[in-house]
C-alpha positions as CSV (number, residue, x, y, z in Angstrom):
1,M,-22.5,-30.9,-8.9
2,P,-24.3,-30.6,-5.5
3,G,-26.5,-27.5,-5.2
4,L,-27.0,-27.1,-9.0
5,E,-30.0,-29.3,-9.4
6,W,-32.2,-26.2,-9.8
7,L,-30.7,-25.6,-13.2
8,T,-32.4,-28.7,-14.7
9,G,-35.8,-27.8,-13.2
10,S,-36.0,-24.1,-14.0
11,G,-37.9,-24.4,-17.3
12,I,-34.8,-24.7,-19.5
13,E,-34.6,-28.5,-19.8
14,W,-34.4,-28.1,-23.6
15,L,-30.8,-27.2,-23.2
16,P,-28.2,-30.0,-22.9
17,S,-28.2,-30.9,-19.2
18,L,-24.5,-31.9,-19.0
19,G,-23.4,-28.7,-20.8
20,W,-25.3,-26.6,-18.3
21,Q,-23.9,-28.4,-15.3
22,Q,-20.4,-28.0,-16.6
23,A,-20.9,-24.3,-17.4
24,A,-22.5,-23.7,-14.0
25,E,-19.7,-25.5,-12.2
26,W,-17.1,-23.5,-14.0
27,L,-18.9,-20.2,-13.4
28,T,-19.4,-21.1,-9.8
29,L,-15.7,-21.8,-9.4
30,A,-14.7,-18.5,-11.0
31,L,-17.1,-16.5,-8.8
32,I,-16.0,-18.3,-5.6
33,G,-12.4,-17.7,-6.6
34,F,-13.1,-14.0,-7.2
35,V,-14.8,-13.4,-3.9
36,T,-12.3,-15.4,-1.9
37,G,-9.4,-13.8,-3.7
38,L,-10.6,-10.3,-3.0
39,F,-11.5,-11.0,0.6
40,G,-8.5,-13.2,1.2
41,V,-5.9,-10.6,0.1
42,L,-7.9,-7.9,2.0
43,V,-7.2,-9.7,5.3
44,G,-3.8,-11.1,4.3
45,A,-4.8,-14.7,4.0
46,G,-4.6,-15.6,0.3
47,G,-8.2,-16.8,0.1
48,G,-7.6,-20.4,1.1
49,F,-9.2,-20.2,4.5
50,L,-12.5,-19.4,2.7
51,L,-12.0,-21.5,-0.5
52,V,-11.3,-24.8,1.3
53,P,-14.5,-24.9,3.5
54,I,-16.6,-23.7,0.6
55,L,-15.3,-26.5,-1.7
56,R,-15.7,-29.0,1.1
57,I,-19.3,-28.0,1.7
58,L,-20.3,-27.7,-2.0
59,F,-18.3,-30.8,-3.2
60,P,-18.2,-33.2,-0.2
61,E,-17.4,-36.1,-2.5
62,K,-14.0,-34.7,-3.4
63,D,-11.0,-36.2,-1.6
64,P,-9.8,-33.7,1.2
65,A,-6.2,-34.2,0.0
66,I,-7.2,-33.1,-3.5
67,V,-9.0,-30.1,-2.1
68,S,-6.1,-29.2,0.1
69,G,-3.5,-29.5,-2.7
70,T,-5.6,-27.7,-5.3
71,V,-6.4,-24.8,-3.1
72,L,-2.9,-24.5,-1.9
73,A,-1.8,-24.2,-5.5
74,L,-4.4,-21.5,-6.0
75,V,-3.3,-19.7,-2.9
76,A,0.3,-19.7,-4.2
77,A,-0.8,-18.2,-7.5
78,N,-3.0,-15.6,-5.7
79,S,-0.4,-14.7,-3.2
80,I,2.2,-14.2,-5.9
81,S,-0.2,-11.8,-7.6
82,G,-0.9,-10.0,-4.4
83,A,2.7,-9.8,-3.4
84,F,3.6,-7.8,-6.6
85,A,0.8,-5.4,-5.9
86,Y,1.8,-4.9,-2.3
87,R,5.4,-4.4,-3.2
88,Y,4.5,-1.7,-5.5
89,M,2.5,0.0,-2.7
90,R,5.6,-0.3,-0.4
91,I,3.9,-1.5,2.7
92,V,5.7,-4.9,2.9
93,D,8.0,-5.6,5.8
94,K,10.5,-7.4,3.6
95,R,12.9,-8.6,6.3
96,S,10.0,-10.1,8.3
97,A,8.4,-11.6,5.2
98,Y,11.7,-13.4,4.2
99,L,12.2,-14.7,7.7
100,F,8.6,-16.0,7.9
101,A,8.8,-17.7,4.5
102,A,12.1,-19.4,5.4
103,A,10.7,-20.7,8.7
104,A,7.5,-21.9,7.1
105,I,8.9,-23.9,4.1
106,P,10.0,-27.0,6.0
107,G,6.6,-27.5,7.6
108,S,4.8,-26.8,4.3
109,V,6.8,-29.6,2.6
110,I,6.3,-32.2,5.4
111,A,2.5,-31.6,5.8
112,P,1.2,-33.3,2.6
113,F,2.8,-36.6,3.6
114,V,1.3,-36.3,7.1
115,L,-2.1,-35.5,5.6
116,K,-2.1,-38.6,3.5
117,R,-1.6,-40.8,6.6
118,A,-4.1,-38.9,8.7
119,L,-6.9,-39.3,6.1
120,E,-6.3,-43.1,5.9
121,G,-6.9,-43.5,9.6
122,L,-9.6,-40.8,10.4
123,P,-11.5,-39.6,7.3
124,G,-13.5,-37.0,9.2
125,I,-10.6,-35.5,11.0
126,Y,-9.9,-33.0,8.2
127,D,-13.2,-31.2,8.3
128,T,-13.6,-31.4,12.1
129,A,-10.1,-30.1,12.9
130,F,-10.3,-27.3,10.3
131,G,-13.7,-26.2,11.6
132,A,-12.4,-26.2,15.2
133,I,-9.5,-23.9,14.2
134,L,-11.8,-21.5,12.5
135,V,-14.2,-21.3,15.5
136,I,-11.4,-20.8,18.0
137,L,-9.9,-18.1,15.9
138,A,-13.3,-16.3,15.4
139,L,-13.8,-16.3,19.2
140,R,-10.4,-15.0,19.8
141,I,-10.9,-12.1,17.3
142,A,-14.3,-11.4,18.9
143,M,-12.7,-11.1,22.4
144,Q,-10.2,-8.6,21.0
145,Q,-12.6,-6.5,18.9
146,F,-15.3,-5.9,21.4
147,E,-13.4,-4.8,24.4
148,P,-14.1,-1.3,26.0
149,K,-12.5,1.5,24.1
150,Q,-10.3,2.5,27.0
151,R,-8.6,-0.9,26.7
152,S,-8.7,-1.5,23.0
153,A,-7.3,-4.7,21.5
154,L,-4.5,-3.1,19.6
155,A,-3.3,-0.9,22.5
156,R,-3.4,-3.9,25.0
157,A,-1.6,-6.1,22.5
158,R,1.2,-3.6,22.0
159,S,1.7,-3.0,25.7
160,G,1.6,-6.8,26.3
161,Q,4.3,-7.2,23.7
162,Q,6.5,-4.8,25.5
163,R,6.0,-6.6,28.8
164,R,6.8,-10.0,27.4
165,F,9.7,-8.9,25.3
166,A,11.1,-6.1,27.6
167,N,14.7,-6.8,26.7
168,P,15.6,-4.3,24.0
169,R,18.2,-6.6,22.5
170,T,15.4,-9.1,21.6
171,L,13.4,-6.5,19.6
172,R,14.0,-5.3,16.1
173,R,12.7,-1.9,15.1
174,R,10.7,-1.5,12.0
175,R,9.9,1.6,10.0
176,I,7.8,1.3,6.8
177,T,7.0,4.3,4.6
178,A,4.2,3.4,2.1
179,E,3.8,4.8,-1.3
180,S,1.0,7.0,0.1
181,G,3.5,8.7,2.4
182,E,2.2,7.2,5.6
183,T,4.9,5.9,8.0
184,Y,4.4,2.8,10.2
185,R,6.7,2.2,13.3
186,Y,6.7,-0.9,15.5
187,R,9.1,-3.4,17.0
188,L,9.2,-7.2,16.5
189,H,10.6,-10.1,18.5
190,E,12.0,-12.1,15.6
191,R,12.7,-15.4,17.3
192,W,9.1,-15.9,18.5
193,A,7.8,-14.9,15.1
194,I,10.0,-17.4,13.3
195,L,8.9,-20.2,15.6
196,I,5.3,-19.4,15.1
197,N,5.7,-19.4,11.3
198,F,7.2,-22.8,11.3
199,V,4.0,-24.1,12.8
200,L,1.9,-22.0,10.4
201,G,3.8,-23.5,7.4
202,F,2.8,-27.0,8.4
203,I,-0.9,-26.0,9.0
204,S,-1.0,-24.1,5.7
205,S,0.0,-27.1,3.6
206,F,-1.9,-29.6,5.7
207,F,-5.2,-27.8,5.2
208,G,-4.3,-26.0,1.9
209,I,-5.2,-22.6,3.4
210,G,-1.9,-20.7,3.2
211,G,-2.0,-19.8,6.9
212,G,-2.4,-16.1,6.4
213,F,-5.8,-16.1,8.1
214,L,-3.9,-17.2,11.3
215,R,-0.8,-15.1,10.8
216,T,-2.5,-11.7,10.3
217,P,-4.3,-11.7,13.7
218,I,-1.1,-13.0,15.4
219,L,1.0,-10.2,13.8
220,V,-1.6,-7.6,14.8
221,Y,-2.5,-8.7,18.3
222,A,0.6,-10.5,19.5
223,F,3.4,-8.5,17.8
224,G,1.8,-5.1,17.4
225,F,1.9,-4.9,13.6
226,P,-0.3,-2.2,11.9
227,V,-3.1,-4.1,10.2
228,Q,-2.1,-2.9,6.7
229,V,1.5,-3.9,7.1
230,A,0.5,-7.3,8.6
231,V,-1.7,-8.0,5.6
232,A,0.9,-7.1,3.0
233,T,3.8,-8.9,4.8
234,S,1.7,-12.0,5.3
235,I,0.8,-12.2,1.6
236,F,4.4,-11.6,0.6
237,A,5.6,-14.5,2.8
238,L,2.8,-16.7,1.5
239,S,4.1,-16.4,-2.1
240,F,7.2,-18.3,-1.1
241,Y,6.2,-21.2,1.2
242,T,2.8,-21.9,-0.4
243,T,4.7,-22.5,-3.7
244,A,6.9,-25.0,-2.0
245,G,3.9,-26.8,-0.4
246,A,1.9,-26.8,-3.6
247,A,4.9,-28.4,-5.5
248,T,4.9,-31.2,-2.9
249,H,1.2,-31.7,-3.4
250,A,1.7,-31.8,-7.1
251,V,4.3,-34.5,-6.8
252,L,1.8,-36.6,-4.8
253,G,-0.9,-36.1,-7.4
254,N,-3.1,-33.9,-5.0
255,I,-4.0,-31.1,-7.5
256,E,-7.1,-31.1,-9.7
257,W,-5.8,-28.9,-12.5
258,F,-9.1,-28.8,-14.4
259,P,-11.6,-27.3,-13.8
260,T,-10.9,-26.2,-10.2
261,F,-7.4,-24.8,-10.6
262,I,-8.1,-23.1,-13.9
263,F,-11.4,-21.4,-13.2
264,G,-10.8,-20.9,-9.5
265,G,-7.5,-19.4,-10.4
266,I,-8.9,-16.9,-12.8
267,G,-11.3,-15.6,-10.1
268,L,-8.6,-15.6,-7.4
269,V,-6.1,-13.6,-9.3
270,T,-8.6,-11.1,-10.4
271,G,-10.1,-10.7,-6.9
272,G,-6.6,-10.6,-5.4
273,Q,-5.6,-7.6,-7.5
274,I,-8.8,-5.7,-6.5
275,G,-8.4,-6.6,-2.8
276,A,-4.9,-5.3,-2.7
277,R,-6.1,-1.9,-4.0
278,L,-8.9,-1.8,-1.4
279,T,-6.7,-2.5,1.6
280,G,-5.8,1.0,2.5
281,K,-9.4,2.3,1.9
282,I,-11.1,0.1,4.5
283,Q,-10.5,0.6,8.2
284,G,-8.5,-2.2,10.0
285,P,-11.1,-3.0,12.7
286,W,-13.8,-3.6,10.2
287,I,-11.6,-6.0,8.2
288,M,-11.1,-8.0,11.3
289,R,-14.8,-8.0,12.3
290,L,-15.8,-9.2,8.9
291,L,-13.1,-11.9,9.0
292,M,-14.5,-13.0,12.4
293,L,-18.1,-13.4,11.1
294,V,-17.2,-15.3,8.0
295,I,-14.8,-17.8,9.6
296,L,-17.2,-18.5,12.5
297,I,-20.0,-19.5,10.1
298,L,-17.7,-21.7,8.0
299,G,-16.1,-23.2,11.0
300,I,-19.4,-24.4,12.5
301,Q,-20.5,-25.8,9.1
302,L,-17.3,-27.8,8.8
303,I,-17.5,-29.2,12.3
304,V,-21.0,-30.5,11.6
305,Q,-19.9,-32.0,8.3
306,G,-16.9,-33.6,9.9
307,I,-18.9,-35.2,12.7
308,R,-21.4,-36.6,10.2
309,G,-18.5,-38.2,8.4
């Protein structure tokens, strides 16, 4: 396993080398799964947007299609776990989540077939394209986060929504009362949201990332969702269409059930449960800033790796 050579040169050579490499790989997968599961659910992304680049960087010899399919299966398991937690907390916009899932399923089923053809023609396209998406998203979040206070990102986004969708008949009112007693009110243009989620469904299954890391900022900045509701609704929608995409990958043989799915899944589910509990305790702007920093670093690394082939 790349990056684990230090184990055999740390003064413990008397232990079976193969056994240590296996144990280290399994432990690494579990730890990576835990961190990405916790952070992924915290930002409404399911963890795939972190797990895919990390696996591609640590295990460059793995087929991108295998990484995509395995991670999407893990994201499905993690999002199902997170969805139950968020439903108990009552901060899920259920109508929106069902609409998003229904719109995303067709793209999530088509994408694995497109991925197979794309990798046959351009092997480096997977890393380069994914890295570019991460960098663009990080820059967009940065532009929104560091504006002057008098024109904050959230305020401008909500006012912009009203200008674009001024016709009251195109907007659907939402009122969510959480278990904590806090009430969230906002309005949503459902047609545009459904169209966007069809595209996100394709992207999620193509890269194995779930698509939540794209949906959450879109819901917050383009549609005026409160951050906590956007996160919970995104995870709830993920639990449906990522399952459909993962099933398609499984049929194509794109899932490595052992050890990546087993040990990564243990970490993801555990981290996802903790992340769901922490959502209401961390301020929304800090969640988005941390998301921006992490995806920028991973995006640059993937672009470099993709260019190198």
